[in-house]
Steps between C-alpha positions, in 0.01 A plus 500: 500500500617852422500695826516880485647641821393858569692686771356751743610861531874573489589149386609366164538161337798417722275494807383157384852355465462272803164372374561421134724193545228311687246585231733367232566186703124444511481519121374856467650789303526817711487844343596759764421852391640848552215743441521821295663801663653318795830664590457777244503874580185710481604628158457148364226361725256785567255369243500142629191390693347179628331444162844484340609236749189295423561544127858372539372179660229459238765536230707227666196272510443561130866436420494162674202380302373231739341479842675676786491537876538852635674556834474846652677610817350790697417782256586261220174327588310799362695464178433127481128551555480762228677265259270215601199712405655580164603141419273281712492235229877460522555512876473166680541647847598817683715461811501800732798520736397678822236712332135473404313531169427872456162638396459742209654837578729370774839660557812333635585759768654845542870548565727807505593638159858626469624675185201378307528129587418277795825368648523198727435647846718250688406197703436705815211677326275194513290350778698277734296189417574541130879503544545303822643197318754704300824474696774760479696303241196462275414867528855602417509263202166595349474875556764581234301298244193722532421780255261792470163461337314752283318756715156422356504125547427462875196732492359431155152349501492149358265461205312170499230498236260207496532196722680234299773483767257352750504167314878469540600281799681689775746395768600750767826427682458721805766582754287495812145388416358158431186443295251541785672807645516672163137429419397650834721806448407576140134542597601833654679628189210626290568470128782251565243265653277533195795428271607194696145363518470528122791262439375153414800308637720656768707353779724655762820344632684637804876524454578621852746758364523875467420692186811401300520118514710490182776650718427362846399143411540434127496122540155514662364743244635294212347183643160662539518651152569160349207355694271781387599469136447124509 
């Protein structure tokens, strides 16, 4: 199976380096992506929005020609879901890594803009539970690999016309919530609850990690990805 790996904010294709060998060993072909405008100055990235990120994934799906699985980490989940809507007939499954399927109009989040781009704010910026399993060595190793993202991307509204995506099977690999806990929590999230309820086939798997399992526990994430892909 062709597996398109979509990174979250500030990450590029290399963020999947510890995951791709296990996918290959399981007989899959991984396609880690670096999305448009990542690491580029405002002069080159000011026009790049979330729709351009979705379009880049859709183009990769079209290039591959056969069925694919989409894997989206964090904000990359929004991108994966947009691509699933556009190419529902080609997507066998969407795997969300510590994020939830977004409803139409959802944004990723807001972060400080510096010199026209959104730089990585540093590991200390995030909630303690999200980074608790990133030790000092991992933080020191991974921080230099991050890059700025186009200023528009985190706060652009995600366009999701129609509802073809709801027929695509979904697996959510969540850091701290199992299936029952997530289903209880999502009821309080308004449009996110409506989006989740519309999905015909969705399951939630608890990883027991923070928000970046590809760094903190890549062996576990790889194993669960292989299981989800089937």
